[in-house]
N, C-alpha and C positions, 0 to 999 in steps of 0.2 A: 241415747233416748232424748228426744226433743220435748219440750213443754211449750204448748201453743196456747195463747190466750187471745180471745176474741172480744173486742169491745165495740158495741154498735150504738150509734146515736143517730136517730132520724126523726124528723118532725112528723109523727104519724099518730093515728088514733088506735085505741085498743080494739082487738078483734079476738075471736075465738081461735083455738089452736089450728084448725084446719080450714082456713079460708083461702080462696084463690086471689091472685093479684087482680082479678076483675074488680074486687072491692076497692083495691088501691087505685085502679084506673078511674073508678067512680069518684074517688076523693080528688084525684088530679083534675078531673073535669070540673068538679064543683069549685075548686080553687080558681079556675079560669073564669067560670061564670060569675063568681062572687066579685071578681076583680075586673069585670068588663069595662068599668069606667076608670080603672086605675091599674094599668098593666104592671106586671111584676118587673120592676126595673131597679129597685133599691134592695140589695140583699139583706141589709139590717132591718129595714121595715118589713120586708117579706117574712123574715124569721120571727120578728116580734108579733106579727099579726096573723101567723099561721093558725092560731087558735080559733080564728073566725071560721075555719073550715074543718076543725077537729071536733069530734063528738065528745063533749065534756060539759059537765054542769058546774065546773069550778069557775071562780072569778079570781081577779088579781089579789083579792084579800086572802085567798087560800094559799098563796105562794109561801114556800118554806125556804128560808135562807140560813144555811149553816155557817157558823163562824169559820173564817179562813184558817187561822193559825192556832186553834185550840187543840191541844194534844190529847185531852181526855174524852174525846167524843166517840171513841171506838171501844167495843163494837157499837155500831149505830143501829137502833131498832128499825130504822127505815131502809137498811141495806141487808138484803138476804143473799146467801150463796147457795146455789142449787146445783147438784151433781146429776148428770145423766151418764149412765154407764151400764153396759151389759143389759140393755133394755129395761133399766130400772131408773127411778127418779128418787133422789133423797135431798132433803134440806139440811144444810150444815147446822150443827148445834155446837156453839162455842163453849158450852158448859161441859162438854164431854172431851176430856183430854185425849182419849184414844179413838176419837170419832173416825179418823181417816182409816185406821187399821180395821175397824168394824164395818166400814162402808163398802159399797160396790166398786170403789176405785180399783182400777187394774194397773198395777205398777209396770206392766209390760207395754202399756199403751201410752201414746203421746197425750198431752193434756191441753184442753182448749177452754179458755175462759171467755164467755160471752157477756159483755157488759153493755146494756142499752144506754140511751141517753134521753133527750127531750121527748116527753110524751111516750116513753117506752115501757117495756115490761117483759116478763119471761116469754109470754105468748103473743108478741106484737110483731107485725110486719115492719121492716123486712128482715129483722134479726132472726126470726124463726126459720126463714128460708136457709140461711147459712148454717144455723144450728142443725137443721135436719140433714143438710148435705154432709156435714161432718159425721153425724150419727150414721147415715147411710153408708158412708165410707167404711166404717167399722174399726178404724185404727186409733180411736181417740176416746179419752175421758173428756166429757164436756162440762165445764163449770160456768154457771150463769150468775152474774152479779145483778140482782134485781133491786134497783134504787128508784123505782117509779114514783114513790111519794116525794122524792126530792127533785123531780124533774117533770112534774105534770104540766100539761097545758092549762092555762095560758102563760106559764111561768118560764119563758125562755131565759130571761135574765137570771132567774134563780138557778136554772139548770147549769148555766155557765159558771155562776158563782160556786155552786155545790160540787163541781167537778173535783176541786182540790180535796174536799172532805171525803168524797168517795174514793179518790186515789189514795189518801192517807189510810183509810180503813182497809182498802184492798191490799195495800202494801203490808199492813200488819197481818192480814189474812194469809198472804203468801208466805210471810215469815213463819207463821205458825205451821203451815203445811210443810214448809221446808224442814223445820225441826222434827216434824212427825214422819218425815221420810220421802216427801214428794221432791223429785229432782228439779231444781229451778235454775241450775247453772246453764241450761240450754233453753232458756225461756224465750218464747216468741209471743208477742202481744199483737193481736190483729184488731184494729179499731175502725169503725165507720163514723165519719162526720165528727161530732164532738168527741167521740170515743177515741179517735186517733190522738187527740191531745191528752186525753186521760191516760193513754199508754205512756206518753212521755212524762206526765206528772207522777205516775206510780214510781218511776225510776228515782224520784226525789225522796221516796219514803222507804226504800229498801237498801240493805247494806251489800247486796250482790248486784252485779250488772246484768241487765237484760241482754239476751243474745240477739234477738231480732224483733223489730216492730214492722208490721205491715199495716199501712194506713190507707183506708179506702175513702178517697175523696175527703180529706180532712177539712173540717168546717172553717169557714171564714168569718161570718158575722160575730162581732163583739170579741173576737179572739185577739188578745194582746200578746206581746212578746214574752211576758212573764208566764203565760200558760200555754204557749204555742209549742207544738212538737218541733224538735230539732234533731240534727244528725248525732248529737252527743248523747242522746237518751238511750242508745243501744249500740251494740257492736255493728249492727246492720239495720238500716232504716229503709224500707221499700214503700213507695207511694204510688197509688193508682189514681189518676186524675180523670174524672168524668164530667165535672161541672166547675172547672177552674174559673175563678173570677167572680162567681156569684155565691152559691151556697158553699162551694169548695175553694180552698186556697189556690191562688193563681200562680205563685212562683214555685221553684224547685224546693222540695222539702226533705229529700232523703239522699242516701247514697245512690239509690236507683229511683228514677221517676218514670212511670209508664203513662204516656199520653194516649188515651183511647179515643179514636176518632177526633183527634185534635184536642181532646181533653176538656172541651167546653159544653157543647150540646151534642147529645147522641142523636143520630139521624132518625132512628125509629121513634124518638120522642117528639119529633117535629110534626105533631098533629094538632090542628087548630083547637080541638076540644079537650086537650089536656095541658097541664102545666109542664112545659118542656124543661124548665130549670129544675124543678123538683124531681121530675121523672129521671133526668140525667144524673142527678145527685144520688138518687136511690139505687139506680141500676148498677152501681159499683158492687153492690152485694152479690148480684147474679154473676158478675165476672169472676168474683172470688170463688163462689160456689162451683162454677164451671171448671175452675182450675183443679178441683179435687177429683175430677174424672179424667183418667189418663188419655182417653181417646178424644176428649173435648178441649184439652189444654191448648192455649193459644201461644204462638211464638211472636215475640216483638223484635223489631229491628231497630238498630241504633238510629237516632235522629238528633236534631238540634237541641240546644240546651233548654229552649222553651217549646211548649207544645205548638206544632205548626197547625195551620188551619186546614191544610189539605194533605194528600199522600206525600210521603217522604220523597223529596226530589234527589236526583243524582245517583251516583253509584253507592253501593253499600260500603260503609266506613268501618264495619266491624261485624262480628258474628251475632246472630239472633239469640235471644234467651227466652225461656219459658216464663210466662207472666203468672204471678200469684203464688200459690203454695210452693211451687217447685223452682222458684227463681234462685239461681246459684247465690250463695252467700258472698262469693267473690266478685259478683257483678257490680258495675258502677256506671253512672252516666244516665242519659235519657234514652228511652226506647218508645217506639210508636206501634200501635195496633190499629188496624182499620177493618171494620166490618159494617154491614148494613142491617143485620138482623139482631133482635134481642138475644143476649146470651142465655144459655141454660134453659132455653125454651124448646120443649120436645115437639117435633113435627109429626112423629109417628108413634103408635102405641108402645113400640119396643125401644124408643129412644130414651137415653138417659137425660135427666133434666127435671124441671119442676114447672108445672103449668102456671104457678104463681109468678114466674118470670116472663110470662107471655103477656103482652099488652092487650091482645085481643083474645077472645074466647077461642079455644081450639076448635077447628072446623070439624074434627072427628071426635064425637062424644066418647068414643072408646078410649081416646088418649086421656081425657079428663078422668074417666072411671079408673083406669089403670094407675094413673099418677096419684089419685086420691087414695087408693088402696095401699100404695107404696108408703105414703106419708103416715097413714094410720097404723100400718104394720110396725113402724119404728117404735111405737110406744104401747103396743098391745091393744 
């Protein structure tokens, strides 16, 4: 039995549970319009000033900074753990010693932990897209770490600082679950952006070793070596690059590195009215969601150590591997994937996918209606 933990961090605004990625596209377009006199060329400044385009009433005076090395901060009232399983939702109560046994947790299913980051929350894009994809798959218990109060916009510096506090409390949470019977010896932690580094930080606060980390375009701005994900944080570290060098880390970061369309800018994001950098960074989520559907899984071919700018030249130097959830644990090296269409975007009513992964509104309204019913059906 595998235990899979998902950690998501993306600079986004809060939305309701069932919004489409058309709302996100509007956000991407507004970021470009707001920066028409100052193009997005500095990733650190871009990250620090994303709050100009995020719907929030907070100011910098509202930022919360948790002490880095204080051991008695857990459980933290600003960190909640939420379980989705068997079409039910439950909030973890640390005061109940037998909570796991009485919950809807299914010991026969793999476990997924969703942890958001900057300006995130339980029902925030793009994290809820991947959450819903795992729920729809039906093989998983889904755990969400909601630490929104510690990473609200405009507090990017605070979010980076607070990652260690969240990792410490999550490490204690996992230890409690392990004692209660949840198998953690086959632990997989899946993180997006800042969450990729939180996966690594969690390993510093547990006495067992993580089995695998899947990092979805791990964040670059303000990330130092002390908090950066590295290959020693788990038995296997797999990295998907979609915006390397800007919002995402530029170099190799895992035992396996996947370069998607060169790893820097996604071709479907190169539209003048959206933020191509942020779009590319976010759509790593949709590639991971797509990997949960057997007929949609993408194969990646071996390529050079760094992400190439174009298609892989020359003869094949090794066998292809599946990218994402089904990547072999024995795989190593760099692999490349090339496509021109947004991943996990349904083109027909019966297609698997999520319309929130489509940059444009579906041309067929029936597609949107069918997809909307699928999402709502997940939670009754």
